[in-house]
N, C-alpha and C positions, 0 to 999 in steps of 0.2 A: 503493501499500501504506499503511495505519495507520501510522505509528509503532510505536504500541502493539504489532503484531504483527511487526515489521521481524525480531525476532532468534527467532522462534518457528518452528520446523520439527515436522512431523509424521512420524513414524516410521510406515512402513507394517505394522509389527505390530501398531500400534493400531487398523487397519482391517482386518483379516488377510483378510476374504473379500473385499474389493476389488481387482479386477483390478489390473495396475499401470497401464493407461490410466485405470481410474475412479479411482483413488488419486489420479494427476496432476491429472486434471480438479477432482476434489473441493477438492485444495487449493489451486488457482488460483482455484474460485471463491471459496473462503473469504478469499480475499486474501492468502495465504501467498505467500512466495517460495521456501521451502526444502522440501524433501520428505528423509527417511532412507530408505534402501532395503535392504530384506533380498535376498539373493542367490537366494532360491526364487522371489521376483515376477520377477527378472532371467531366472532360467532358465524360465520358464513361457511366456515370448515371444520368449526368443533374447536374447543379448546386443546384436547388431546392430539389431534392432527396439526393445529399451530404449533403445538410445542415440536412435535415433530418436523414440521419444516425449518422452525427457526433454528433447531439443533443442525439440521441438515447445511442450512445456507453458511453456518460459521460466523453469521453475524450477530451484534450483541444490540439488545433491546432497549434503546436509550431510555425510554419511558413507553406507560400504556397511559391512553386518554380514552375515556375519562370516567372519573368519579365526580362526585359532589352533587349538586340538586338538592339541598338539606333546608330548603327556607319553605316546605309546607306548613301550613296552619293547622290541619287535622292530623290526629293518630292516625290512621290509616296511611296518610301520605308520607309521616316522618317516619314509621316504620318501613315502609317499601325503600323510601331511599334508602334507609341505615342497610336493608337486607341488600339492595343492589350495591351498595361501596363495599359491605363486605365480600359479595362476590367478586367485585373487581380489584380486591386486593387478591383474593385467591388466585386471580388469573393472571395477576402481575407476579405473583410469586412463582407460579408454574412455568411462564415465560421467561424468568430470570431476569423482570425488570424491577429495578429496586425502586422508581420512582412512577407512583400515579398521581397524574395530574388531576386537580379537584378544581370544576367550575362550581361556583357557590349555588347558584340557581337565583331566580329572578323573583319579582313579587309573586306571591301566592297565588294569587288572581290571575296573573298573566305569563308565569311561567311556563317554560318548554317542558315536555315530559323528561325524567331522568334520562332514559334511551333513546332521545332523539340525536339524531347526526347533522351535524352543522352541513348546511349545504342541501338538504334534504326537503322534503315538504313540510310545512309549517305542522305543528302540532297542536291539539286541541288545549286550550288554557286549562290550567289546574282550577280547582275551586280555592276560595280564600279572599283574602284583602290585600289593601294597599300600605299596609303598615309597615315602611321600609325599616323602620330602626327594630321593631319585632322580627323582620326576616332575617336582618344581621344577628339579632340575639339567637335565633334557631339557629344560623349557620355554627356559629359558636358553641352552643349547648351540643350539636349533634356530632361537630369533629372531636368535641371531649368526648364523648361516647365511643368513637371509631378510633381514637389514638391508642386504647393498650392493645385494640386488635391488630393495629397495624404496626404495633412494636412486637408483639408475639411473632408476626410471620415477617420480620425484615424488610417491610415495603414503608416508603417513605409517603406522606400525603403533601403534594405539591399541588400548593392553593396559585391558581392563577387570576390575576386581577385582569379584566376584561374593559375595553374603552368604555366611557360611560354611555354611549348610545344603547347599550347592550344592560343596562341595569333594570330596566322593566323585565325584559324575558329570560335573561341568561346569568348575568351576574351581579348581586347587589354591590359586592367587592369592586370598586374600580380603580384604585391606586396603589402602587406598590407598599405603598406606607399603610393603606388598611389591611394589609395581606400581613405584614409584618407583625402587626399590631393582635391580629388574631392567631398568628403563630404563636405570639410570645410567651403564652401560658405553656406551652408544649417544649419538649426537648427537640433541639436543632434537627438530630437525627433521625426524628420521625417527621416532624412538620418542617417543610420548608417552601419554598416559591420560586416561581418560574417567572424569567423576564423575557416578555414574548413582544418584540418592538412595535409590532401592530397596534398593540393594546396600549404602552404607556409611553412612546415617543413624544408624545405632546407635552408630558407632565414637566412642570415647571421645578418639581422637588426631585426628577428623577436620579440626578447624579448623587444626591447626598441619599437618598434611600437605596442605591443598588450599594453604595459603600457600606449602610446600616447593615444590609443583607449580608455582605460579604463579613463585616465584621463578627456577624451573631455564626456565620457559619451554615446559612440557611439558601443559599443561593442552588437551588437542586437542578435547573434546567433553562436554558436560554435559548430561545426559538426567534428565528427569523424572517422576514418577508416585508414587502413594503406595505404601504398606504396608498392605494390608489384614489385618484380623483379623475372624473367624478364618481362620487359613489354611485354603487350601481343599484338597480330598483331594489336586491337583495341585498340589505350592506352586508350578509356574511361573507358575500362575494366581492368585496372589495380588495381584498389583498394582491399583490401581485409579486413577482419576483423583482427580487433585491435592484435598485436602479430604475424601476418603472414608476416610481410613485415620490412621494414627499419625502420621506424620511432620509437623516445623515446618519449613516451607520457607524461612521469612524469615531464620533465621540462616545457612542453607547458602547461599542465593542471598547474603546481605550478604558472606559469607566468599569466596564466587566473584568477586564485585565487588571486594573489598578485593585478593584477588590476582592481578586485574587483566585478569580475561576479558572480552570483548569479543564472544564469537563467538555462532554458533547455539545455541539453545537444544531438543532435540528431547523431544517427550513419545512414552515407548515404552511402552505398555501391552499386557499378556496377561491377559485376562479373558475369560473365556467369556460372560457377560452383555454385555460392551462389544461384544465381536464380532457377538452375535446382534441388536444394534441397528442402526439404519440409518445407516451410515456417515456423511453429513450431521450427523444429530443429534448423533453422537458429536463430530465436529469442532467444532460449536456449544459443545458443552459443553466440549472441550478449551479454546478460546477464551476463555470466560466462567472457567474456573477459572484459566487463566494470567494473565488480568488482575486478577483478585482477588488471588490466593496468591503466584504467581511475581514476576511483573514489578515490583511494588514493590520489592522488596529488590536488583533490579538496574538501578534507575532507567531503565528504559524509559518510553517514551513521557510522558516528563515527570512520573512520578510517581514519588515514593520515600517509602519507610515504613523509619524505623530505629527 
């Protein structure tokens, strides 16, 4: 594997139409050592088959996406969410993924169903209210219930703040600072955070919060893609290849480097045109943009730009 790409991981969401077997083979053929998995790809073939496919590929699983959706206002909804997250923790363990990405969930009255896949068809809103503060308390309470189970199975719950435009339906946690506050009561080895450029690039406190996360040992994942304009009719599909949108990756990468992050970096893109393209072509573009726009600020492959 080239040193330039040793930290690069492709999230299966970027080549959504490829099967799990195809995605694994494409990443292997492209010289990558890592892959980020969504649970829908695992479910398509069954967990046992997915585990065998991953082992045969020789790739490591950089993360499993996703758990979370912990804001339900009713006891049945809360119980279902906890059960789904325990299942996700067990899936991550079986796949050799130590990081389970967690999306908090939106307002109970508007949140998509826990199993919904980003970029898919809209889900029926859950029952409940519009109490934002109560929804955030629910996330904190249910996270506390899940932490012992995650600790027992060696999986870290990785909180992902989402752009504020998703606060109603997907994530009542919008900033890295909020995610770190939520993680604070728990051991860093059990609750971490993900820095996803699409969601946090705009945050005026981003530099300070990345440094805070690094000092606490809570940076569990770094995901990159661009924020495209104009925003798509389905805002979920406004992600793009690095360099196609408004994000300046150099300072964010430098802040991650300064914070001591030396882990895998996933490229995760939801974009209909990219999904419709040949997956091998998509991976080639990902590698090119990585080499040009992300790797230099991370001192990857012996190149460095500051």
